N, CA and C atoms as a LAMMPS dump frame, in Angstrom:
ITEM: TIMESTEP
0
ITEM: NUMBER OF ATOMS
501
ITEM: BOX BOUNDS ff ff ff
-5.0000000000000000e+02 5.0000000000000000e+02
-5.0000000000000000e+02 5.0000000000000000e+02
-5.0000000000000000e+02 5.0000000000000000e+02
ITEM: ATOMS id mol type element x y z
1 1 1 N 2.538 11.161 -7.306
2 1 2 C 1.472 11.055 -8.264
3 1 3 C 1.885 11.702 -9.592
4 2 1 N 2.645 12.782 -9.517
5 2 2 C 3.12 13.426 -10.73
6 2 3 C 4.062 12.495 -11.494
7 3 1 N 4.934 11.798 -10.767
8 3 2 C 5.86 10.874 -11.428
9 3 3 C 5.099 9.722 -12.088
10 4 1 N 4.039 9.275 -11.458
11 4 2 C 3.226 8.206 -12.038
12 4 3 C 2.546 8.691 -13.317
13 5 1 N 2.086 9.921 -13.317
14 5 2 C 1.476 10.501 -14.51
15 5 3 C 2.503 10.592 -15.643
16 6 1 N 3.695 11.064 -15.315
17 6 2 C 4.761 11.174 -16.315
18 6 3 C 5.13 9.786 -16.857
19 7 1 N 5.194 8.791 -15.978
20 7 2 C 5.516 7.427 -16.415
21 7 3 C 4.423 6.868 -17.325
22 8 1 N 3.171 7.166 -17.03
23 8 2 C 2.061 6.696 -17.861
24 8 3 C 2.137 7.31 -19.257
25 9 1 N 2.376 8.62 -19.315
26 9 2 C 2.508 9.295 -20.605
27 9 3 C 3.716 8.738 -21.37
28 10 1 N 4.802 8.495 -20.653
29 10 2 C 6.007 7.947 -21.291
30 10 3 C 5.753 6.565 -21.883
31 11 1 N 4.971 5.75 -21.189
32 11 2 C 4.628 4.42 -21.721
33 11 3 C 3.851 4.554 -23.022
34 12 1 N 2.925 5.504 -23.071
35 12 2 C 2.151 5.729 -24.292
36 12 3 C 3.014 6.221 -25.434
37 13 1 N 3.897 7.176 -25.15
38 13 2 C 4.789 7.703 -26.188
39 13 3 C 5.739 6.609 -26.667
40 14 1 N 6.236 5.8 -25.734
41 14 2 C 7.134 4.708 -26.109
42 14 3 C 6.455 3.687 -27.016
43 15 1 N 5.223 3.324 -26.69
44 15 2 C 4.487 2.365 -27.519
45 15 3 C 4.211 2.939 -28.906
46 16 1 N 3.845 4.213 -28.971
47 16 2 C 3.626 4.847 -30.273
48 16 3 C 4.936 4.888 -31.063
49 17 1 N 6.035 5.127 -30.363
50 17 2 C 7.344 5.134 -31.022
51 17 3 C 7.716 3.781 -31.582
52 18 1 N 7.367 2.73 -30.88
53 18 2 C 7.643 1.373 -31.378
54 18 3 C 6.852 1.108 -32.652
55 19 1 N 5.599 1.512 -32.675
56 19 2 C 4.783 1.335 -33.889
57 19 3 C 5.385 2.13 -35.046
58 20 1 N 5.807 3.361 -34.771
59 20 2 C 6.419 4.192 -35.809
60 20 3 C 7.709 3.554 -36.321
61 21 1 N 8.529 3.035 -35.399
62 21 2 C 9.786 2.388 -35.799
63 21 3 C 9.518 1.142 -36.644
64 22 1 N 8.534 0.353 -36.244
65 22 2 C 8.178 -0.84 -37.035
66 22 3 C 7.721 -0.454 -38.436
67 23 1 N 6.942 0.616 -38.506
68 23 2 C 6.447 1.076 -39.799
69 23 3 C 7.601 1.524 -40.688
70 24 1 N 8.585 2.208 -40.107
71 24 2 C 9.731 2.697 -40.901
72 24 3 C 10.68 1.553 -41.274
73 25 1 N 10.952 0.643 -40.321
74 25 2 C 11.886 -0.449 -40.586
75 25 3 C 11.331 -1.484 -41.549
76 26 1 N 10.094 -1.856 -41.354
77 26 2 C 9.496 -2.905 -42.178
78 26 3 C 8.866 -2.362 -43.455
79 27 1 N 8.733 -1.059 -43.519
80 27 2 C 8.13 -0.393 -44.689
81 27 3 C 6.758 -0.975 -45.02
82 28 1 N 6.045 -1.263 -43.955
83 28 2 C 4.684 -1.777 -44.112
84 28 3 C 3.694 -0.659 -43.812
85 29 1 N 2.645 -0.608 -44.587
86 29 2 C 1.62 0.396 -44.265
87 29 3 C 0.849 -0.064 -43.008
88 30 1 N 0.786 0.813 -42.034
89 30 2 C 0.051 0.504 -40.794
90 30 3 C -1.265 1.279 -40.819
91 31 1 N -2.3 0.706 -40.239
92 31 2 C -3.55 1.457 -40.17
93 31 3 C -3.369 2.721 -39.306
94 32 1 N -4.174 3.72 -39.582
95 32 2 C -4.043 4.99 -38.872
96 32 3 C -4.302 4.852 -37.371
97 33 1 N -5.063 3.859 -36.997
98 33 2 C -5.413 3.699 -35.581
99 33 3 C -4.347 2.94 -34.787
100 34 1 N -3.314 2.411 -35.441
101 34 2 C -2.32 1.565 -34.758
102 34 3 C -1.543 2.334 -33.692
103 35 1 N -1.092 3.54 -34.022
104 35 2 C -0.295 4.313 -33.054
105 35 3 C -1.124 4.734 -31.838
106 36 1 N -2.28 5.352 -32.009
107 36 2 C -3.055 5.728 -30.822
108 36 3 C -3.54 4.517 -30.022
109 37 1 N -3.84 3.416 -30.722
110 37 2 C -4.274 2.209 -30.004
111 37 3 C -3.131 1.64 -29.171
112 38 1 N -1.934 1.594 -29.734
113 38 2 C -0.769 1.093 -28.984
114 38 3 C -0.475 1.993 -27.793
115 39 1 N -0.558 3.308 -27.993
116 39 2 C -0.314 4.252 -26.895
117 39 3 C -1.353 4.063 -25.79
118 40 1 N -2.602 3.957 -26.173
119 40 2 C -3.672 3.781 -25.187
120 40 3 C -3.54 2.474 -24.426
121 41 1 N -3.251 1.39 -25.131
122 41 2 C -3.072 0.093 -24.467
123 41 3 C -1.877 0.102 -23.525
124 42 1 N -0.794 0.739 -23.936
125 42 2 C 0.401 0.808 -23.081
126 42 3 C 0.106 1.613 -21.812
127 43 1 N -0.61 2.721 -21.957
128 43 2 C -0.941 3.537 -20.781
129 43 3 C -1.889 2.791 -19.845
130 44 1 N -2.863 2.082 -20.416
131 44 2 C -3.79 1.3 -19.595
132 44 3 C -3.048 0.162 -18.888
133 45 1 N -2.17 -0.524 -19.613
134 45 2 C -1.4 -1.623 -19.009
135 45 3 C -0.506 -1.108 -17.886
136 46 1 N 0.143 0.042 -18.079
137 46 2 C 0.978 0.6 -17.024
138 46 3 C 0.148 0.984 -15.805
139 47 1 N -1.009 1.563 -16.026
140 47 2 C -1.89 1.962 -14.919
141 47 3 C -2.329 0.749 -14.114
142 48 1 N -2.724 -0.317 -14.795
143 48 2 C -3.144 -1.535 -14.099
144 48 3 C -1.967 -2.141 -13.346
145 49 1 N -0.801 -2.219 -13.975
146 49 2 C 0.379 -2.741 -13.285
147 49 3 C 0.7 -1.903 -12.055
148 50 1 N 0.64 -0.598 -12.189
149 50 2 C 0.958 0.297 -11.081
150 50 3 C -0.026 0.118 -9.923
151 51 1 N -1.304 -0.048 -10.237
152 51 2 C -2.316 -0.265 -9.199
153 51 3 C -2.051 -1.546 -8.421
154 52 1 N -1.812 -2.63 -9.132
155 52 2 C -1.661 -3.925 -8.472
156 52 3 C -0.288 -4.136 -7.842
157 53 1 N 0.717 -3.42 -8.29
158 53 2 C 2.045 -3.596 -7.711
159 53 3 C 2.325 -2.611 -6.581
160 54 1 N 1.454 -1.632 -6.359
161 54 2 C 1.697 -0.624 -5.327
162 54 3 C 1.91 -1.254 -3.96
163 55 1 N 1.044 -2.172 -3.573
164 55 2 C 1.135 -2.763 -2.239
165 55 3 C 2.475 -3.456 -2.023
166 56 1 N 2.891 -4.288 -2.95
167 56 2 C 4.157 -5.008 -2.773
168 56 3 C 5.346 -4.051 -2.789
169 57 1 N 5.285 -3.001 -3.608
170 57 2 C 6.373 -2.03 -3.635
171 57 3 C 6.419 -1.22 -2.338
172 58 1 N 5.258 -0.81 -1.824
173 58 2 C 5.216 -0.042 -0.574
174 58 3 C 5.646 -0.898 0.609
175 59 1 N 5.201 -2.144 0.631
176 59 2 C 5.567 -3.066 1.709
177 59 3 C 7.077 -3.326 1.717
178 60 1 N 7.651 -3.521 0.548
179 60 2 C 9.091 -3.746 0.452
180 60 3 C 9.867 -2.501 0.868
181 61 1 N 9.316 -1.328 0.599
182 61 2 C 9.962 -0.08 0.974
183 61 3 C 10.022 0.143 2.477
184 62 1 N 9.147 -0.497 3.213
185 62 2 C 9.16 -0.358 4.677
186 62 3 C 10.32 -1.117 5.311
187 63 1 N 10.747 -2.183 4.687
188 63 2 C 11.828 -2.989 5.237
189 63 3 C 11.309 -4.291 5.818
190 64 1 N 12.238 -5.187 6.107
191 64 2 C 11.874 -6.532 6.562
192 64 3 C 11.379 -6.577 7.998
193 65 1 N 11.669 -5.542 8.786
194 65 2 C 11.264 -5.574 10.202
195 65 3 C 9.81 -5.158 10.401
196 66 1 N 9.12 -4.803 9.33
197 66 2 C 7.714 -4.403 9.438
198 66 3 C 6.822 -5.582 9.036
199 67 1 N 5.786 -5.806 9.826
200 67 2 C 4.852 -6.899 9.567
201 67 3 C 3.51 -6.301 9.163
202 68 1 N 3 -6.717 8.014
203 68 2 C 1.697 -6.236 7.57
204 68 3 C 0.613 -6.885 8.415
205 69 1 N -0.2 -6.045 9.043
206 69 2 C -1.246 -6.532 9.937
207 69 3 C -2.611 -6.571 9.261
208 70 1 N -2.838 -5.657 8.326
209 70 2 C -4.161 -5.574 7.715
210 70 3 C -4.054 -4.886 6.352
211 71 1 N -4.843 -5.328 5.413
212 71 2 C -4.929 -4.67 4.107
213 71 3 C -6.386 -4.321 3.827
214 72 1 N -6.585 -3.287 3.019
215 72 2 C -7.918 -2.89 2.574
216 72 3 C -7.939 -3.042 1.059
217 73 1 N -8.75 -3.975 0.587
218 73 2 C -8.893 -4.223 -0.843
219 73 3 C -10.195 -3.595 -1.311
220 74 1 N -10.151 -2.944 -2.469
221 74 2 C -11.338 -2.237 -2.956
222 74 3 C -11.66 -2.606 -4.388
223 75 1 N -12.935 -2.481 -4.691
224 75 2 C -13.437 -2.541 -6.052
225 75 3 C -13.931 -1.14 -6.361
226 76 1 N -13.529 -0.605 -7.514
227 76 2 C -13.9 0.765 -7.85
228 76 3 C -14.496 0.805 -9.24
229 77 1 N -15.612 1.497 -9.366
230 77 2 C -16.36 1.491 -10.617
231 77 3 C -15.567 2.112 -11.763
232 78 1 N -14.71 3.087 -11.483
233 78 2 C -13.929 3.718 -12.551
234 78 3 C -12.725 2.874 -12.951
235 79 1 N -12.505 1.774 -12.237
236 79 2 C -11.473 0.796 -12.617
237 79 3 C -12.157 -0.562 -12.718
238 80 1 N -12.773 -0.872 -13.834
239 80 2 C -13.585 -2.089 -13.928
240 80 3 C -12.808 -3.377 -13.67
241 81 1 N -11.5 -3.4 -13.91
242 81 2 C -10.7 -4.6 -13.662
243 81 3 C -10.648 -4.953 -12.179
244 82 1 N -10.947 -4.006 -11.29
245 82 2 C -10.917 -4.299 -9.856
246 82 3 C -12.113 -5.141 -9.412
247 83 1 N -13.119 -5.292 -10.265
248 83 2 C -14.236 -6.166 -9.929
249 83 3 C -13.854 -7.63 -10.123
250 84 1 N -12.858 -7.882 -10.954
251 84 2 C -12.349 -9.235 -11.138
252 84 3 C -11.361 -9.558 -10.017
253 85 1 N -10.391 -8.667 -9.811
254 85 2 C -9.397 -8.805 -8.749
255 85 3 C -9.334 -7.484 -7.994
256 86 1 N -9.873 -7.414 -6.774
257 86 2 C -9.819 -6.162 -6.009
258 86 3 C -8.37 -5.706 -5.811
259 87 1 N -8.174 -4.404 -5.74
260 87 2 C -6.84 -3.83 -5.605
261 87 3 C -6.643 -3.337 -4.165
262 88 1 N -5.441 -3.569 -3.618
263 88 2 C -5.127 -3.12 -2.271
264 88 3 C -4.821 -1.629 -2.322
265 89 1 N -5.583 -0.84 -1.556
266 89 2 C -5.416 0.612 -1.569
267 89 3 C -4.88 1.155 -0.243
268 90 1 N -4.931 0.36 0.82
269 90 2 C -4.447 0.789 2.13
270 90 3 C -3.927 -0.425 2.876
271 91 1 N -2.989 -0.174 3.804
272 91 2 C -2.582 -1.248 4.693
273 91 3 C -1.975 -0.682 5.966
274 92 1 N -1.961 -1.528 6.989
275 92 2 C -1.382 -1.189 8.286
276 92 3 C -0.269 -2.189 8.552
277 93 1 N 0.886 -1.668 8.955
278 93 2 C 2.022 -2.518 9.298
279 93 3 C 2.516 -2.141 10.692
280 94 1 N 3.085 -3.12 11.38
281 94 2 C 3.64 -2.902 12.712
282 94 3 C 5.138 -3.152 12.68
283 95 1 N 5.877 -2.401 13.507
284 95 2 C 7.331 -2.502 13.569
285 95 3 C 7.735 -3.574 14.567
286 96 1 N 8.205 -4.704 14.061
287 96 2 C 8.6 -5.82 14.923
288 96 3 C 9.921 -5.53 15.64
289 97 1 N 10.862 -4.936 14.923
290 97 2 C 12.185 -4.686 15.488
291 97 3 C 12.148 -3.674 16.634
292 98 1 N 11.292 -2.663 16.512
293 98 2 C 11.225 -1.616 17.528
294 98 3 C 10.196 -1.88 18.617
295 99 1 N 9.564 -3.047 18.602
296 99 2 C 8.524 -3.345 19.582
297 99 3 C 9.116 -3.576 20.968
298 100 1 N 8.428 -3.042 21.966
299 100 2 C 8.804 -3.265 23.366
300 100 3 C 7.696 -4.079 24.011
301 101 1 N 8.054 -5.231 24.544
302 101 2 C 7.077 -6.138 25.132
303 101 3 C 7.283 -6.171 26.638
304 102 1 N 6.186 -5.976 27.362
305 102 2 C 6.214 -6.043 28.817
306 102 3 C 4.989 -6.84 29.262
307 103 1 N 5.148 -8.129 29.382
308 103 2 C 4.023 -8.995 29.754
309 103 3 C 2.986 -9.009 28.661
310 104 1 N 1.786 -8.529 28.988
311 104 2 C 0.689 -8.506 28.022
312 104 3 C 0.656 -7.211 27.222
313 105 1 N 1.575 -6.293 27.494
314 105 2 C 1.605 -5.003 26.807
315 105 3 C 2.648 -5.025 25.689
316 106 1 N 2.272 -4.48 24.561
317 106 2 C 3.179 -4.357 23.426
318 106 3 C 3.144 -2.904 22.966
319 107 1 N 4.313 -2.266 22.936
320 107 2 C 4.425 -0.906 22.408
321 107 3 C 5.239 -0.967 21.12
322 108 1 N 4.729 -0.318 20.084
323 108 2 C 5.411 -0.329 18.792
324 108 3 C 4.931 0.846 17.955
325 109 1 N 5.496 0.984 16.761
326 109 2 C 5.031 1.979 15.797
327 109 3 C 4.078 1.302 14.827
328 110 1 N 2.966 1.983 14.536
329 110 2 C 1.988 1.486 13.575
330 110 3 C 2.087 2.367 12.331
331 111 1 N 2.332 1.737 11.189
332 111 2 C 2.471 2.438 9.919
333 111 3 C 1.142 2.371 9.176
334 112 1 N 0.576 3.525 8.862
335 112 2 C -0.685 3.617 8.128
336 112 3 C -0.363 4.137 6.729
337 113 1 N -0.517 3.292 5.732
338 113 2 C -0.184 3.67 4.362
339 113 3 C -1.406 3.542 3.474
340 114 1 N -1.579 4.522 2.594
341 114 2 C -2.681 4.512 1.644
342 114 3 C -2.177 4.999 0.299
343 115 1 N -2.681 4.399 -0.749
344 115 2 C -2.283 4.795 -2.109
345 115 3 C -2.802 6.196 -2.381
346 116 1 N -1.946 7.042 -2.885
347 116 2 C -2.265 8.428 -3.252
348 116 3 C -2.718 9.269 -2.058
349 117 1 N -2.227 8.949 -0.877
350 117 2 C -2.532 9.718 0.332
351 117 3 C -1.283 9.797 1.194
352 118 1 N -1.336 10.679 2.153
353 118 2 C -0.232 10.803 3.099
354 118 3 C -0.155 9.556 3.97
355 119 1 N 1.046 9.165 4.304
356 119 2 C 1.262 8.051 5.218
357 119 3 C 1.485 8.607 6.611
358 120 1 N 1.299 7.758 7.615
359 120 2 C 1.496 8.2 8.994
360 120 3 C 2.144 7.081 9.796
361 121 1 N 2.941 7.485 10.766
362 121 2 C 3.52 6.553 11.724
363 121 3 C 3.001 6.977 13.087
364 122 1 N 2.292 6.062 13.744
365 122 2 C 1.674 6.361 15.027
366 122 3 C 2.244 5.42 16.078
367 123 1 N 2.852 5.962 17.145
368 123 2 C 3.284 5.084 18.235
369 123 3 C 2.049 4.608 19.005
370 124 1 N 1.952 3.304 19.215
371 124 2 C 0.775 2.724 19.872
372 124 3 C 1.193 1.716 20.929
373 125 1 N 0.25 1.431 21.804
374 125 2 C 0.415 0.369 22.797
375 125 3 C -0.797 -0.539 22.69
376 126 1 N -0.564 -1.834 22.798
377 126 2 C -1.636 -2.824 22.766
378 126 3 C -1.663 -3.552 24.103
379 127 1 N -2.842 -3.695 24.665
380 127 2 C -3.039 -4.489 25.866
381 127 3 C -3.676 -5.8 25.405
382 128 1 N -2.87 -6.856 25.372
383 128 2 C -3.335 -8.127 24.814
384 128 3 C -4.336 -8.835 25.726
385 129 1 N -4.304 -8.58 27.014
386 129 2 C -5.253 -9.213 27.932
387 129 3 C -6.641 -8.593 27.836
388 130 1 N -6.703 -7.278 27.742
389 130 2 C -7.994 -6.582 27.731
390 130 3 C -8.448 -6.205 26.317
391 131 1 N -7.715 -6.609 25.293
392 131 2 C -8.045 -6.341 23.886
393 131 3 C -8.329 -4.86 23.655
394 132 1 N -7.295 -4.048 23.849
395 132 2 C -7.459 -2.62 23.638
396 132 3 C -6.156 -2.022 23.129
397 133 1 N -6.293 -0.797 22.598
398 133 2 C -5.157 -0.094 22
399 133 3 C -5.169 1.352 22.459
400 134 1 N -3.967 1.925 22.616
401 134 2 C -3.837 3.339 22.96
402 134 3 C -2.797 3.972 22.049
403 135 1 N -3.109 5.168 21.557
404 135 2 C -2.114 5.947 20.822
405 135 3 C -1.239 6.631 21.864
406 136 1 N 0.066 6.503 21.727
407 136 2 C 0.971 7.039 22.749
408 136 3 C 1.679 8.309 22.283
409 137 1 N 1.101 8.998 21.298
410 137 2 C 1.671 10.253 20.808
411 137 3 C 1.662 11.276 21.948
412 138 1 N 2.792 11.865 22.221
413 138 2 C 2.876 12.904 23.246
414 138 3 C 3.03 12.393 24.66
415 139 1 N 3.002 11.089 24.85
416 139 2 C 3.179 10.531 26.191
417 139 3 C 4.65 10.219 26.424
418 140 1 N 5.102 10.348 27.671
419 140 2 C 6.485 9.952 27.96
420 140 3 C 6.66 8.457 27.67
421 141 1 N 7.824 8.096 27.162
422 141 2 C 8.068 6.707 26.776
423 141 3 C 7.906 5.774 27.974
424 142 1 N 7.118 4.743 27.788
425 142 2 C 6.903 3.747 28.837
426 142 3 C 5.84 4.126 29.854
427 143 1 N 5.335 5.355 29.817
428 143 2 C 4.318 5.803 30.778
429 143 3 C 2.966 5.845 30.081
430 144 1 N 2.118 4.871 30.376
431 144 2 C 0.795 4.782 29.747
432 144 3 C -0.32 5.261 30.665
433 145 1 N 0.038 5.905 31.772
434 145 2 C -0.977 6.309 32.747
435 145 3 C -1.945 7.348 32.173
436 146 1 N -1.504 8.195 31.252
437 146 2 C -2.387 9.217 30.688
438 146 3 C -2.968 8.827 29.34
439 147 1 N -2.806 7.582 28.949
440 147 2 C -3.265 7.137 27.629
441 147 3 C -4.772 6.957 27.588
442 148 1 N -5.342 7.244 26.431
443 148 2 C -6.756 6.971 26.186
444 148 3 C -6.831 5.628 25.471
445 149 1 N -7.527 4.679 26.075
446 149 2 C -7.595 3.317 25.536
447 149 3 C -8.847 3.142 24.693
448 150 1 N -8.699 2.406 23.606
449 150 2 C -9.809 2.098 22.7
450 150 3 C -9.99 0.585 22.67
451 151 1 N -11.215 0.142 22.929
452 151 2 C -11.505 -1.289 22.905
453 151 3 C -11.436 -1.802 21.466
454 152 1 N -10.944 -3.026 21.343
455 152 2 C -10.837 -3.675 20.037
456 152 3 C -11.483 -5.05 20.125
457 153 1 N -11.945 -5.558 18.995
458 153 2 C -12.428 -6.935 18.959
459 153 3 C -11.25 -7.875 19.161
460 154 1 N -11.485 -8.979 19.808
461 154 2 C -10.398 -9.943 20.047
462 154 3 C -9.816 -10.496 18.762
463 155 1 N -10.622 -10.526 17.693
464 155 2 C -10.136 -11.072 16.427
465 155 3 C -9.673 -9.983 15.449
466 156 1 N -9.507 -8.757 15.936
467 156 2 C -9.007 -7.668 15.094
468 156 3 C -7.623 -8.045 14.553
469 157 1 N -7.406 -7.935 13.244
470 157 2 C -6.128 -8.385 12.681
471 157 3 C -4.918 -7.594 13.195
472 158 1 N -5.094 -6.321 13.495
473 158 2 C -3.971 -5.525 14.004
474 158 3 C -3.631 -5.97 15.425
475 159 1 N -4.647 -6.167 16.249
476 159 2 C -4.432 -6.648 17.62
477 159 3 C -3.814 -8.044 17.6
478 160 1 N -4.323 -8.915 16.761
479 160 2 C -3.783 -10.277 16.688
480 160 3 C -2.323 -10.255 16.232
481 161 1 N -1.978 -9.414 15.282
482 161 2 C -0.602 -9.325 14.822
483 161 3 C 0.299 -8.848 15.95
484 162 1 N -0.134 -7.806 16.661
485 162 2 C 0.676 -7.277 17.763
486 162 3 C 0.848 -8.303 18.872
487 163 1 N -0.216 -8.978 19.226
488 163 2 C -0.168 -9.892 20.371
489 163 3 C 0.419 -11.253 20.034
490 164 1 N 0.235 -11.717 18.807
491 164 2 C 0.711 -13.049 18.438
492 164 3 C 2.095 -13.043 17.787
493 165 1 N 2.38 -12.025 16.983
494 165 2 C 3.634 -12.032 16.233
495 165 3 C 4.717 -11.136 16.816
496 166 1 N 4.341 -10.124 17.581
497 166 2 C 5.354 -9.239 18.153
498 166 3 C 5.796 -9.666 19.548
499 167 1 N 4.975 -10.45 20.218
500 167 2 C 5.339 -10.903 21.566
501 167 3 C 6.16 -12.151 21.514
């Protein structure tokens, strides 16, 4: 988040510098509001670009073996442009390469990513026949006897991704 703040300020300073350079090179009188307006527009444009490109950059950072199962798109009042096009602020991805399939059971890592929040990797198991999921943190590998199962809707996008695309 600090790097994003620094990049936003840098975009504003760069835009103001371009206006100053144009004024010096062309020897044209510029209105007093040109530099702050250019800086403000550049910072706003960078912020909007950063918001909308976060999902694709984060998804690409996971690698090709991860499959996005679900996204959370939001509209936020302090970002009025999100009412036109909602911005993706969270997503869940599953590890296809590391998935272990045993009949109707699928064990894999679930990646929980959120913008401006900590990310988490949770080892999970999906029971495709009974439409349920268990977190396998702390369980011996392959032993689901002590797992706590959570029922899921049959049309849950994470369950469907695990059962349809990982098997």
